[in-house]
KOLDO-836402 format. One record per residue (C-alpha): residue in one letter; residue number from 1; x, y, z. Coordinates in nm, 4 decimals, always signed. Each point is the difference from the previous one (the first is absolute). Layout:
% residues N
+---+-----+----------+----------+----------+
: r :   k :        u :        v :        w :
+---+-----+----------+----------+----------+
: a : NUM :        X :        Y :        Z :
...
+---+-----+----------+----------+----------+
% end
This chain:
% residues 103
+---+-----+----------+----------+----------+
: r :   k :        u :        v :        w :
+---+-----+----------+----------+----------+
: m :   1 :  +0.0000 :  +0.0000 :  +0.0000 :
: e :   2 :  +0.2945 :  +0.2334 :  +0.0623 :
: t :   3 :  +0.0967 :  -0.0164 :  -0.3700 :
: v :   4 :  -0.3522 :  +0.0977 :  -0.1066 :
: y :   5 :  -0.0066 :  +0.2858 :  +0.2513 :
: q :   6 :  +0.3366 :  +0.1325 :  -0.1221 :
: a :   7 :  -0.1111 :  -0.0195 :  -0.3630 :
: m :   8 :  -0.3232 :  +0.1860 :  +0.0684 :
: n :   9 :  +0.1753 :  +0.2642 :  +0.2110 :
: k :  10 :  +0.1215 :  +0.2059 :  -0.3008 :
: n :  11 :  +0.2483 :  -0.2630 :  -0.1162 :
: i :  12 :  -0.1698 :  -0.1161 :  -0.3202 :
: t :  13 :  +0.2068 :  +0.0985 :  -0.3027 :
: l :  14 :  -0.0783 :  -0.0023 :  -0.3702 :
: f :  15 :  +0.2926 :  -0.2158 :  -0.1055 :
: e :  16 :  -0.0324 :  -0.2626 :  +0.2732 :
: n :  17 :  -0.3789 :  -0.0253 :  +0.0113 :
: v :  18 :  -0.1402 :  +0.1122 :  -0.3351 :
: n :  19 :  +0.0862 :  -0.1317 :  -0.3462 :
: c :  20 :  +0.1255 :  +0.3262 :  -0.1543 :
: q :  21 :  +0.2734 :  +0.1767 :  -0.1908 :
: i :  22 :  +0.1119 :  +0.3617 :  +0.0259 :
: k :  23 :  +0.1203 :  +0.1441 :  -0.3295 :
: e :  24 :  +0.1649 :  +0.3406 :  -0.0356 :
: l :  25 :  +0.0049 :  +0.1499 :  -0.3499 :
: t :  26 :  +0.1296 :  +0.3136 :  -0.1663 :
: y :  27 :  -0.2765 :  +0.1445 :  -0.2197 :
: k :  28 :  +0.0765 :  +0.2759 :  -0.2504 :
: t :  29 :  -0.2788 :  +0.2074 :  -0.1517 :
: p :  30 :  +0.0695 :  +0.1595 :  -0.3393 :
: t :  31 :  -0.1007 :  +0.3534 :  -0.0979 :
: t :  32 :  -0.2932 :  -0.1595 :  -0.1872 :
: y :  33 :  -0.1305 :  -0.1735 :  +0.3155 :
: p :  34 :  -0.2458 :  -0.1724 :  +0.0282 :
: n :  35 :  +0.0680 :  -0.0942 :  -0.3631 :
: g :  36 :  +0.3224 :  -0.1682 :  -0.1048 :
: v :  37 :  +0.0579 :  -0.1989 :  +0.3196 :
: s :  38 :  +0.1192 :  -0.3576 :  -0.0431 :
: d :  39 :  -0.1374 :  -0.2813 :  +0.2137 :
: i :  40 :  +0.2179 :  -0.1229 :  +0.2862 :
: e :  41 :  +0.0352 :  -0.3738 :  +0.0435 :
: f :  42 :  +0.1594 :  -0.2003 :  +0.2792 :
: t :  43 :  -0.0152 :  -0.3598 :  +0.1176 :
: s :  44 :  -0.2159 :  -0.0810 :  +0.2989 :
: e :  45 :  +0.1932 :  -0.1799 :  +0.2740 :
: l :  46 :  -0.3189 :  -0.1404 :  +0.1520 :
: k :  47 :  -0.0672 :  -0.3728 :  -0.0052 :
: t :  48 :  -0.3642 :  +0.0683 :  -0.0909 :
: k :  49 :  -0.1773 :  +0.2301 :  -0.2447 :
: a :  50 :  +0.0091 :  +0.3634 :  +0.1158 :
: t :  51 :  -0.3275 :  +0.1347 :  +0.1383 :
: g :  52 :  +0.0980 :  +0.3636 :  +0.0447 :
: v :  53 :  +0.2582 :  +0.2672 :  -0.0717 :
: m :  54 :  -0.0243 :  +0.2797 :  +0.2525 :
: l :  55 :  +0.1831 :  +0.3302 :  -0.0036 :
: m :  56 :  +0.1936 :  +0.0431 :  +0.3226 :
: q :  57 :  +0.1867 :  +0.3204 :  -0.0866 :
: v :  58 :  +0.0647 :  +0.2263 :  -0.2988 :
: f :  59 :  +0.2251 :  +0.3058 :  -0.0063 :
: d :  60 :  +0.1838 :  +0.2276 :  -0.2404 :
: k :  61 :  +0.3650 :  -0.1064 :  +0.0166 :
: a :  62 :  +0.1333 :  +0.3539 :  -0.0492 :
: l :  63 :  -0.2151 :  +0.1701 :  +0.2647 :
: y :  64 :  -0.0955 :  -0.2971 :  +0.2212 :
: a :  65 :  -0.3569 :  +0.1315 :  -0.0259 :
: p :  66 :  -0.3283 :  -0.1789 :  -0.0712 :
: p :  67 :  -0.1625 :  +0.0321 :  -0.3445 :
: p :  68 :  -0.2807 :  +0.2507 :  -0.0673 :
: g :  69 :  -0.2919 :  -0.2356 :  -0.0480 :
: p :  70 :  -0.1452 :  -0.3214 :  +0.1310 :
: v :  71 :  +0.2115 :  -0.2911 :  -0.1225 :
: y :  72 :  -0.0993 :  -0.3600 :  -0.0557 :
: i :  73 :  +0.1689 :  -0.2960 :  -0.1653 :
: p :  74 :  -0.1784 :  -0.1541 :  -0.3020 :
: w :  75 :  +0.1403 :  -0.3518 :  -0.0338 :
: v :  76 :  -0.0542 :  -0.3501 :  -0.1355 :
: e :  77 :  +0.1842 :  -0.3272 :  +0.0516 :
: n :  78 :  +0.1034 :  -0.2022 :  -0.3026 :
: n :  79 :  +0.1830 :  -0.3330 :  +0.0470 :
: g :  80 :  +0.1580 :  +0.1083 :  +0.3288 :
: n :  81 :  +0.0934 :  +0.3481 :  -0.1203 :
: i :  82 :  -0.1581 :  +0.3156 :  +0.1415 :
: i :  83 :  -0.0653 :  +0.2562 :  -0.2740 :
: i :  84 :  -0.0659 :  +0.3592 :  +0.1070 :
: s :  85 :  -0.1482 :  +0.2379 :  -0.2563 :
: t :  86 :  +0.0044 :  +0.3822 :  +0.0162 :
: v :  87 :  -0.0203 :  +0.1143 :  +0.3630 :
: p :  88 :  -0.2460 :  +0.2916 :  +0.0294 :
: g :  89 :  +0.0361 :  +0.2969 :  +0.2355 :
: l :  90 :  +0.3645 :  +0.0856 :  -0.0667 :
: a :  91 :  +0.1527 :  +0.3120 :  -0.1549 :
: a :  92 :  +0.1643 :  +0.0065 :  -0.3429 :
: d :  93 :  +0.3784 :  -0.0041 :  -0.0460 :
: k :  94 :  +0.0818 :  -0.1320 :  +0.3486 :
: t :  95 :  +0.1704 :  -0.3042 :  +0.1496 :
: y :  96 :  -0.1851 :  -0.1766 :  +0.2804 :
: t :  97 :  +0.0711 :  -0.2827 :  +0.2371 :
: l :  98 :  -0.2922 :  -0.2423 :  +0.0350 :
: r :  99 :  -0.0050 :  -0.2449 :  +0.2902 :
: l : 100 :  -0.2549 :  -0.2756 :  -0.0590 :
: l : 101 :  -0.1334 :  -0.2865 :  +0.2083 :
: v : 102 :  -0.0896 :  -0.3066 :  -0.2058 :
: t : 103 :  -0.2271 :  -0.2459 :  +0.1779 :
+---+-----+----------+----------+----------+
% end
């Protein structure tokens, strides 16, 4: 019972208790944003099919500031690869860091 108590007392972690992957990406928006952005693709490290890709953090690399608009991650999984299409809510001609949680 002590192990259960310790786990439930703020000791549950994502990596040890939830099947997940954290992926950090550099995302560049062109001057033509939201047009002209290539899809980003990376391999899922999960042993099962991904059920969600959640945005944990996004910031402008030059200013370490959040983007102007609401941001979400449009994604699909294809044969174990996560494919992210154009991310809305960012500013044109900027470089961002995206930190994602894949579950």
